ChimeraX commands (.cxc) that place a marker at each C-alpha (Angstrom):
marker #1 position 28.16,-52.74,-103.30 radius 0.5
marker #1 position 24.67,-51.70,-102.03 radius 0.5
marker #1 position 24.31,-49.01,-99.51 radius 0.5
marker #1 position 23.83,-50.25,-96.01 radius 0.5
marker #1 position 20.35,-49.93,-94.60 radius 0.5
marker #1 position 19.53,-46.62,-96.33 radius 0.5
marker #1 position 15.83,-45.89,-96.25 radius 0.5
marker #1 position 14.76,-46.55,-99.89 radius 0.5
marker #1 position 11.43,-44.61,-99.31 radius 0.5
marker #1 position 13.39,-41.43,-98.98 radius 0.5
marker #1 position 15.28,-41.73,-102.35 radius 0.5
marker #1 position 14.09,-39.91,-105.36 radius 0.5
marker #1 position 13.18,-41.96,-108.41 radius 0.5
marker #1 position 16.26,-40.85,-110.10 radius 0.5
marker #1 position 18.55,-41.77,-107.23 radius 0.5
marker #1 position 16.89,-45.15,-106.80 radius 0.5
marker #1 position 17.19,-45.91,-110.54 radius 0.5
marker #1 position 20.77,-45.03,-110.53 radius 0.5
marker #1 position 21.51,-47.25,-107.63 radius 0.5
marker #1 position 19.59,-50.07,-109.13 radius 0.5
marker #1 position 21.56,-49.66,-112.34 radius 0.5
marker #1 position 24.73,-49.85,-110.27 radius 0.5
marker #1 position 23.58,-53.04,-108.71 radius 0.5
marker #1 position 22.62,-54.68,-111.90 radius 0.5
marker #1 position 26.02,-53.82,-113.49 radius 0.5
marker #1 position 27.92,-55.25,-110.45 radius 0.5
marker #1 position 25.89,-58.45,-110.48 radius 0.5
marker #1 position 26.34,-58.84,-114.29 radius 0.5
marker #1 position 30.01,-58.57,-113.84 radius 0.5
marker #1 position 30.13,-61.75,-111.88 radius 0.5
marker #1 position 32.87,-60.36,-109.69 radius 0.5
marker #1 position 30.67,-59.98,-106.59 radius 0.5
marker #1 position 31.06,-62.56,-103.84 radius 0.5
marker #1 position 27.91,-64.74,-103.33 radius 0.5
marker #1 position 26.66,-63.16,-99.97 radius 0.5
marker #1 position 27.13,-59.68,-101.28 radius 0.5
marker #1 position 25.37,-60.62,-104.46 radius 0.5
marker #1 position 22.35,-61.91,-102.48 radius 0.5
marker #1 position 22.18,-58.73,-100.44 radius 0.5
marker #1 position 22.53,-56.66,-103.62 radius 0.5
marker #1 position 19.83,-58.60,-105.38 radius 0.5
marker #1 position 17.49,-58.08,-102.29 radius 0.5
marker #1 position 18.23,-54.35,-102.31 radius 0.5
marker #1 position 17.70,-54.26,-106.14 radius 0.5
marker #1 position 14.29,-55.77,-105.80 radius 0.5
marker #1 position 13.32,-53.26,-103.15 radius 0.5
marker #1 position 14.60,-50.46,-105.42 radius 0.5
marker #1 position 12.70,-51.79,-108.30 radius 0.5
marker #1 position 9.51,-51.78,-106.20 radius 0.5
marker #1 position 10.20,-48.32,-105.10 radius 0.5
marker #1 position 10.76,-47.10,-108.71 radius 0.5
marker #1 position 7.58,-48.70,-109.94 radius 0.5
marker #1 position 5.51,-47.19,-107.07 radius 0.5
marker #1 position 6.92,-43.65,-107.88 radius 0.5
marker #1 position 6.05,-44.05,-111.59 radius 0.5
marker #1 position 2.54,-45.27,-110.71 radius 0.5
marker #1 position 2.17,-42.17,-108.37 radius 0.5
marker #1 position 3.36,-39.85,-111.17 radius 0.5
marker #1 position 1.04,-41.48,-113.67 radius 0.5
marker #1 position -1.94,-40.90,-111.50 radius 0.5
marker #1 position -1.00,-37.27,-110.83 radius 0.5
marker #1 position -0.83,-36.46,-114.52 radius 0.5
marker #1 position -3.70,-34.30,-115.50 radius 0.5
marker #1 position -5.19,-33.81,-118.92 radius 0.5
marker #1 position -5.95,-30.25,-119.94 radius 0.5
marker #1 position -9.35,-29.87,-121.57 radius 0.5
marker #1 position -9.71,-27.36,-124.44 radius 0.5
marker #1 position -12.73,-25.48,-125.79 radius 0.5
marker #1 position -13.85,-25.69,-129.42 radius 0.5
marker #1 position -11.59,-22.71,-130.23 radius 0.5
marker #1 position -8.56,-24.49,-128.57 radius 0.5
marker #1 position -8.40,-22.47,-125.30 radius 0.5
marker #1 position -7.81,-24.22,-122.10 radius 0.5
marker #1 position -10.99,-24.71,-120.02 radius 0.5
marker #1 position -9.79,-26.79,-117.13 radius 0.5
marker #1 position -8.27,-30.04,-116.37 radius 0.5
marker #1 position -9.42,-33.56,-115.71 radius 0.5
marker #1 position -7.62,-36.48,-114.07 radius 0.5
marker #1 position -5.61,-38.85,-116.23 radius 0.5
marker #1 position -7.35,-42.09,-117.07 radius 0.5
marker #1 position -5.40,-44.96,-118.65 radius 0.5
marker #1 position -8.28,-45.74,-121.05 radius 0.5
marker #1 position -7.70,-42.50,-122.95 radius 0.5
marker link #1:1,2 radius 0.2
marker link #1:2,3 radius 0.2
marker link #1:3,4 radius 0.2
marker link #1:4,5 radius 0.2
marker link #1:5,6 radius 0.2
marker link #1:6,7 radius 0.2
marker link #1:7,8 radius 0.2
marker link #1:8,9 radius 0.2
marker link #1:9,10 radius 0.2
marker link #1:10,11 radius 0.2
marker link #1:11,12 radius 0.2
marker link #1:12,13 radius 0.2
marker link #1:13,14 radius 0.2
marker link #1:14,15 radius 0.2
marker link #1:15,16 radius 0.2
marker link #1:16,17 radius 0.2
marker link #1:17,18 radius 0.2
marker link #1:18,19 radius 0.2
marker link #1:19,20 radius 0.2
marker link #1:20,21 radius 0.2
marker link #1:21,22 radius 0.2
marker link #1:22,23 radius 0.2
marker link #1:23,24 radius 0.2
marker link #1:24,25 radius 0.2
marker link #1:25,26 radius 0.2
marker link #1:26,27 radius 0.2
marker link #1:27,28 radius 0.2
marker link #1:28,29 radius 0.2
marker link #1:29,30 radius 0.2
marker link #1:30,31 radius 0.2
marker link #1:31,32 radius 0.2
marker link #1:32,33 radius 0.2
marker link #1:33,34 radius 0.2
marker link #1:34,35 radius 0.2
marker link #1:35,36 radius 0.2
marker link #1:36,37 radius 0.2
marker link #1:37,38 radius 0.2
marker link #1:38,39 radius 0.2
marker link #1:39,40 radius 0.2
marker link #1:40,41 radius 0.2
marker link #1:41,42 radius 0.2
marker link #1:42,43 radius 0.2
marker link #1:43,44 radius 0.2
marker link #1:44,45 radius 0.2
marker link #1:45,46 radius 0.2
marker link #1:46,47 radius 0.2
marker link #1:47,48 radius 0.2
marker link #1:48,49 radius 0.2
marker link #1:49,50 radius 0.2
marker link #1:50,51 radius 0.2
marker link #1:51,52 radius 0.2
marker link #1:52,53 radius 0.2
marker link #1:53,54 radius 0.2
marker link #1:54,55 radius 0.2
marker link #1:55,56 radius 0.2
marker link #1:56,57 radius 0.2
marker link #1:57,58 radius 0.2
marker link #1:58,59 radius 0.2
marker link #1:59,60 radius 0.2
marker link #1:60,61 radius 0.2
marker link #1:61,62 radius 0.2
marker link #1:62,63 radius 0.2
marker link #1:63,64 radius 0.2
marker link #1:64,65 radius 0.2
marker link #1:65,66 radius 0.2
marker link #1:66,67 radius 0.2
marker link #1:67,68 radius 0.2
marker link #1:68,69 radius 0.2
marker link #1:69,70 radius 0.2
marker link #1:70,71 radius 0.2
marker link #1:71,72 radius 0.2
marker link #1:72,73 radius 0.2
marker link #1:73,74 radius 0.2
marker link #1:74,75 radius 0.2
marker link #1:75,76 radius 0.2
marker link #1:76,77 radius 0.2
marker link #1:77,78 radius 0.2
marker link #1:78,79 radius 0.2
marker link #1:79,80 radius 0.2
marker link #1:80,81 radius 0.2
marker link #1:81,82 radius 0.2
marker link #1:82,83 radius 0.2
view
């Protein structure tokens, strides 16, 4: 059963993913009444969006460490998906 009106934005990625997994399992079991399934599905979609946003933020924050010719760290540059 989904948690009532808990603010998804305050959940960590791990907590949101755990709750999403619980919702998927409950829906896949087929034992959930229709109205509850609809509410669970809606919350699941919100949790999915939250997880995707958290992953995007994390990816953008990753930095690549640059090395000199002798292999010593010289600094860092922002991550780019093209590399």
